[in-house]
N, C-alpha and C positions, 0 to 999 in steps of 0.2 A: 240545219247544217248536218252533213253526213260525213263521218269519218269512215272511209271505205278502204278495203284492201290493206289493212294495216299488217296483215300477215298473208303471205302468198297461199292461195288455195291448195297448192301442191305440198304443203308442209303439214296439213292436218287431214284427218279422215272423218271427223264428226264436228258439227257446229250445232250448238243449241241456241235457239232464238227465244228471248224473253223480254218483257217489258217491265219498267219501273217508273213510278212517279217520284219526282224530287219534291217532296212535300214543302220543304223550306223555301222553295222558290216562288211560292204563290203569294200574291198580293191581293188586297181588296178588289182590285180592278182586273186582275189577270189570274188565269188558272195556273196551277203548278205545271212546270215542264214535265213531259212524259217522254222517256226515251225507250226506244227498242234497240236492243243489243244483240249481237251474234258473238258467242264465245266458244272457245275449244274446251274439251273436257278438263284441261289443266287451268282453265279460267283465264286464258289469254284473250284479249279483246280483238275480234276480227273486224267488226264493223259496228257503227252506232249512228243512229239517225233520231232526230227529234220528231215525234208524232204531231203534226200540226193540229191546231185547235179545230174542232168540228170534224176531224176524221178519226180513224181508228188504227189500232195496230195492224189489222188485216190489210188496210190500204198500204201502210208503211212498209210491210215485209218485202214487197217487190222492190221498193226503192232501197232498202237496206242491202239486199243482195244483188243489186243492179250491176251488170257488167262482169259478174264472176262466173268463171267456168268451174262449176262444182262436180265435175265428172268424178264418180267414185266416192263423193262425200256423202254422209248421212246427215240430213238436217232434222233435228228434233224440236218440237214446239208443243205447247200445251193445247188444250181443246179449243181455245178461242180461234186458233189457226187451222182447225180441221175443216176446211172449206174445199169445195170441189175445185174452184179456180186456183186456189193456192196449191193444191196437190198437183194439178196439171202444170202450173207454172214451174214448179221445182223439178218435175220429171222431164217435161218436154223441152223447156227453154234453158234450164240451168244444168240439165243432165245429172241431177242429184237423186238420191233415194231419200225417203222420209220415214219417220216414226212420229205419228201425231196422236196425241191423247184423244180419247172419246169420252165425252160427257153428255149431259142431257141438253146442252145447247144445240146439238145435232140430234134431235129426238129420233128421227127415223133410223139413222146409222147406230145410235146408241141402243135402241131396241133390237135391231138386228144383230149386233155384236153380243148383247147380253143374253139373247135367246139361243145363241149357239150351244151345241151339245158339250158344254164344258165338263160335265161330270164324266163323260166317256172319253174325253181327251187325256192322253198320258201326261203326267207331270214331267216336263223337260228338264227341270232343274230346281234344286232346293238349296238355299243357303241359310246358315244360322249365325247369329252374332249375339254377343252379350256386351252390355255397357250401360252406364247411367241407371243402374238398378232395373234394367229390363233385359229379357230374353226375347230375341226377335227371330222368326222363321219366315222366309220369303219363298213362295213357289211361283213358277212361271209355267204357263201353258200357251200353246199357239195352235190355231186351227186355220186350215186352208180355206180361203174365201171364194174359190172359184164358183161363180154362179150365184153367190149368196148376197152380194151387195153391188150397187151401181157406182160406188164411190171410186173415183178415178185412180187407177193404177194400184189399188189396194190388193195385195196378194195374201197377206196373213193378218189375222186378228190375234192379239195378244192380251192375256190376262195375268196380271201380277198381283197376287194375294199375299198380304203381309199379316201374320199373327204376332201379337205382342203380349208377353206375360210379365206382369209386375212381380219382381222377385220378392218383394216384401209382403204384398197382400195376396199374391196368387191370382189376382184378377186377369182375365184374358180379354183382349179386344182384337178386332181385325178390321182391315180395310181392303178394298179391292179396286184396282185400276185397270182400265181398258185402253188399248191403243190399236191403231191399224198401221201397217208398214207396207211399203212397196218392195221390201227385201224378200227375195226368194228364200225358200227353206235352205238351200245350199249356201246362201250368202250370210246367214245369221243363225248360229246355234242358240241353245237356251242361254248360255253364259253371256253371249253378246247382246242378245235382246234385253235381258235383265239389266245388264250394264248400261244400255242406252236409256232405258226408262228410268232407272234409278239416278243415272247421271244427270238427266235433265232435272229431276227433283232437286239435286244438289245445288242448283243455281240459287234457290232460296237462302241457303246458308251463305253463299257469296254475297248476296244482297244484305244479309243480316251483318256480316263483318264490315261492309262498306258503311252501314248505318252506325254500328256500335262503336268500332274501333276508329273510323275515319270521319264520323260525324256527318254523313252525307245528308240525311233528312234534316238535320239541324242547320245545315248551311243555308244562309239567307242571301247568297248571291242570286240576283234575279235578272240582271240587265243582259240584253243581247244573247250571245252565245256563251256567256259565262258559266251557267249551270251545265251545259253540254261539255265545255272544255274541262271543267274541274272533275266531272264524272269520269271522263276518259283518263285524266291524270291519275285519279285514284285507282283506276283499274291497272294502269301500267305500274303504279307504285306497289300494289299488291303482288304483282309478278316478281318484282326485285326483292321485296321483303320476304317472299316465300323462299328465296334462294339462300337466306342467311342461316338456315339450320336452327332457328329458334323454335321453341315449342308452340308458341302462339304469335299471332300478329301484334297484340300489345307488347310481347317481349321484344319482338323485332323492332318495333318503333322506339321503345325505350333504349335499346342498344344503339340505334342510329343517333338518338338525342344525346347520348353521353359524350360524343365527340362531334358536335354539330357542324364543324367545318371540314372534317376529314371523312367521317363514316359515310355520309351520303355519296362521296365520290367513290369510296370502296364498293358501295352497293352497285353502282352502275358501271364499275370497272374502269374508272379513270384514275390515273396516278396522282 
């Protein structure tokens, strides 16, 4: 089942594509349902499709975005979707731009991007943050890919490096993420590129909230389209709960439960 065009493409500028397995839907005779979703940066559900058994997210992406005119929209996805056919489909058929993660699953592209002269490239932006006992520094660099790769429509390579210092022990660690994008230099400055890469990573937190606060992985609904439908309803519920002004999702759920017959109507704006 696909839930498509829940939000008109002309109402958003970025859509993140990511998959999740609904672990509780598994049975001894049936694998757990695996969904591929498209989300806006503020976590509104744009589309959702179940990935059929025996296929992959790569195959499902075209179905997920089928029929959408994504002109002017940037699609972000993790390295699993960094495929030549996917990039061509996004740009040529859907009229979108892309930011796609680069990891070792695409060995040739990964080696090409990693070998770029990053040491000579200027740092385009630096952000700093503190919280949860850590100090984080993020730097972003971008390099023109003209003549450096055959990956379709790739214009820039991006490197996002994150340094983390434990404020208690002083221990420092770092991670490095690469991506390629079809966005021209004039379309995306350092702040936007960094926000696109980090925004996609934020989907993991969205999945975590659905699991911890809404019991998604623990849900044992298995029949028919039940797992898909409930996943979509949880996503919609999170949007409404986020409008209540509570500090956390559990706080919002508790507030709704205090007046079980009236607060839910208040949440969705019904008298």
